[in-house]
N, C-alpha and C positions, 0 to 999 in steps of 0.2 A: 652559592652565596650563603653566608652564615646568617644566623638570626640577627636582626637589626632592630634596635629600639630607637625610633625616631622621636626626639623630644627637643624641639628647637624653636627659637623665635625667628619668624620669617625675616630673612635679610633683604636688603634693598634690591639685590640682584634678582629676586623672585617676585618682586612687587608687581601686581597686576596680572600675573599668570593664572591660568586655570588651575584649580586644585590638582586635577589629575596630572597635568603637565609638571607642576612644581614637585609633587611627590614622586613622580617618575624620575625627575632629575636627581633628587637627593637619595633615592633608594636603589636606583638601577633597574627597577621593575618596568615592564611595559605598561603603557597607559591602560590596556585592557585589564591587566592584573590589578592595577591601582583602582580602576573603576569597580572591580569586583569587591575589593576591600571596603570601598566606600559604601557600596550597596549592602554589605554585611555589617555595617556599623562599626568598623574597626578604625575609623579615622576621626580625630577630634580637632576642631578649630576653636580656640579660646574656650576650652572645656565643654563644648557643645558638639554633639555628633554631627558630622558633615553629612548632608543629604544628597548633594548632587556633585558630580565630577566637574561641572561647568562653573561652579562658584569661583570667584576671583579672590586670590589671597592678597593680603596687604602687609606691608612692612610693619613688624612689631606684633603680628598675631602669633599665638602659641599653637604650634602644630605638633600633634602627638599621634603615633601609630606604631604598631608592632608588626614587623615583617618576618614571617617564618621562613627558614631555609627551604628552598625547593631545588629539585634537580630535574634535568630534562626527561628522565625516564626512570623506571624501576627495573632492576635486573632480577630475574628469577633466582631464588636461592633455596635449594631443596634441603639445606641444613636447618632452616628455620622451622621450629615445631609448629604444627597447625592441627588443632583438634577439630575435625569436621563432624558436626552432629546432624547435619541434614544437607541434601543437595538434590538438584534437579537440573534440567538443561539450562534454565535461566538464572539460577542462583546457587549460592553456597552459604550455609549457616555455620559459623565458626564460634567455638567457645574460647575466647581470648584469655591468655594468661595475664596475670598482673605483671607489670614490668615490660610488657611488649608494647612497642609503638606501632600504631596501625599503618601509617604510611610515612614516607620521608618528610622530614620537617623537624622543627624544634630541636635541632642539633644532632639528629640521627639520619644518615643518608642510607645506610645499609642495615641488613638484618631485621627489617621491619616485617610485620605480619603479612602485608600484602605481597612482599617478595616471596614468602613461603607459599602463599595462595597461587601466585603466578606459576611457580614450579609445578603445581598440581593441576592447574587449569590455564595453560598458556594461551588459550583462545581469548582470554580477557584483554590481551594487548590490542585486539582488533577494535575495541571500544575507543582506545586512544587514537588509533590510526583513522578512525571514522570521525574524529573530532567531537565525540560525545562526552568525554570527560578529560580532566587534567591528566597530563602524562605521569605525574607523581601520585595520582589517586585513581588508578585504573579499577573500575568497578565499585569503588567505595560509595555506598549509599548514605551511611552515617558512620560515626566513629565513636570510640570510647577513649577516655583519657588513659595515659600510660599506667596510672595507679589503679585503674578500675578493671576488674575481671568480668568475664561473662559473654553473653551472646551478641553477635552482630551479623548482619547479612551483607553479602557481597554479590553484586550482579555479574553475570557472566555473558549476557547477550544484550543487544540493543532493546529487545522486548522486555527483558528483565529489568534493565536499568530504567527505562521509561516508566514501567508499571510501579516499581518499588519507590522511585522518587516521587511519583504522583501520589501514591498512598501516604508517603511521609508528609508531603506538602498539605494534603487534605486531612491530616491528623487521623488517618485510618489504620496506621500501623501501631499496634499495641506494644509498648516497651515498659516493662515492669522491673524495678530494681529492689534490692535489699540494702539498707543502709543502717549502720549503727551510729548514733549521734550522741553528743555530749548532753548530759542532763536528762531530766524527766519531761517529756513532751506531755502537756496536760490534756489537750483535746484528743479523743480517741481517733479522730480523722479530721482532715482539713485540707485547705488549698492555699498555696502560696502563689499569688499572682502579682508579679512585679517585673517591670521591664529591665533588661540586662544590656549593658554596653561596656565598652573598654574603659578600664579604670584610668582616671586622669593622673593619678599619682604613680602608678606602676603599669606600663602598657602590656606587660605579660599577664596581668590579671584582669578578671572581669568584675563588674560591680553593678549593683542596682542603680539605675540612672533614669531620671524622668524622661529623657529623650532616647532611651535605649529601645531595643526591639522587644515586643510583647513576649512574655514567658509565663507559663503556668505549670505548677508541679502539684500533684495530689499526693497526700500521704495518709497512711493508716498505721496506727500503733499495733505492733504484734506482741511486744512484751517490754516491761520496764524492769531494770535491774538496779541493785545497790552495790556500793563499794567496788568500783566507783558508780556514781549515778549515771546510767546510760539508758537509751531507748532504742529498741530495734524497730525499724520502720519498713513498711512496704511502700514503694514510691512509684508513681505512674506519671509519665511525661505527656503533656499535650503539645509541647513545643520542644525543640532540640537546640537550644542556644549553647554556646561554648561554656562549659563548667556550670551548667544551669542548676543541677541539684545541689552542688557544693555551694554556690553563691546563695541560693534561696534558703538553704538550711542554716548557713552562717548568719544570714540576715535576720532570721527569727530567733537567733540566740542559741542554736543547736548545731554547731559545726560537726561535720563527719569526723568520727574518731580517727586520729592520726593524720588529719588533713592540715598540715602545718601552714600551708599557703593561705588557708581561709579561716584561721583562728583557733585551731585545736592544738593543745600542747602535745609534745612527743609521747607516744605510747611505744615503749621499747619492746613490746611483744610482737610488733610488726616491723618490717623493714621500713626505712625512712620514707621512701616514696610510695609505700603501699597503705592506702587508706581503706576504711571498711565501706566499700561500695561495690556491688556486684549486680551485673545485668542478668536477672534471673529468668525472665520470660520474654519471648518474642513472638508476636502474632501478626500475620499479614495474609493476603490473598495470593494464591499461586498465580503468577503472571499469565500462564497459559490456560489452565483450567478454571481459574477464579474460585477455586475451592480453598477453605481456610487451612492455613499452615500454623501449627502451634508447637513451639519448642521451649523446653525447660532445662535449665542448667542448675544442678545442685550447688548449694553454698560450698565453695572450695575449702579444703582442709585447713589452710592457714587462717581463715576467718572463723570457721566453725570451732577450731581447737581452742579459741580464747576462753570460751565457757561451754562445756559439753552440753548443757541443757538447751542451748540454742538450737541444736539439731532437732530435738524433740518438739520445740516450738514450731518448727517449719513443717513437720510431718502432718 
């Protein structure tokens, strides 16, 4: 199934149906898949985030949702480049390239990072067979946007998946990013705390919404530059909402450099879909030994090359 933007006025034929039933009929998804979307805040009724699958829809209501393409499974592909920076029985830490899609969806079914991971650790498919994760996201604990480079961890065993998901849920997994943003950020450090939900105007985008899911991003200024005026930030996530850093920074008037979808103008020194955001550090407890794991990925050359002194700033 291809990406599907649902943006419709509920017709009389759906009047009185449960929301999950109605959305299942118009999208072709199962009710379980629809219920998950609702739980993740991806469905809007009359510009309000739907809370329960059981709510009844009425003729004339405005229904908005974005359904990403899914496939039944992921085929291993050894031709996909995978930079492994750490591994154990229960997990794999990967340094993702900008431009790589983590798992099938958003218009790309093959050649994803997880397909390359499966070619190297085929046992991950057992997590799907055991019903522990979606067939198109085997072992995926968290993900990075296509235009973001850097570190992410993939679980390879049930123990690893349970532990890493639990650490993420309890906000015990440390995720630190480097981002270059438009303008000079005045405060040397701060917190952006604003709920995020699906945009009512464009379902493929996220936005700050009063009825969205709680989201908090910490930032620290590393350097400010002129001509053009930009600020290099170290960013730490307390939560992991879709596009969280990009939405929060755009909301405070400092969109990520070259992030065209969230308000920055084109910077021709970078490819069109490559914005200046890099997952630099990843910290978590080893699922078996419960000892700290700490991984660091240098700023990649395509970002560091924009201004050479940025390398010195990070040393």
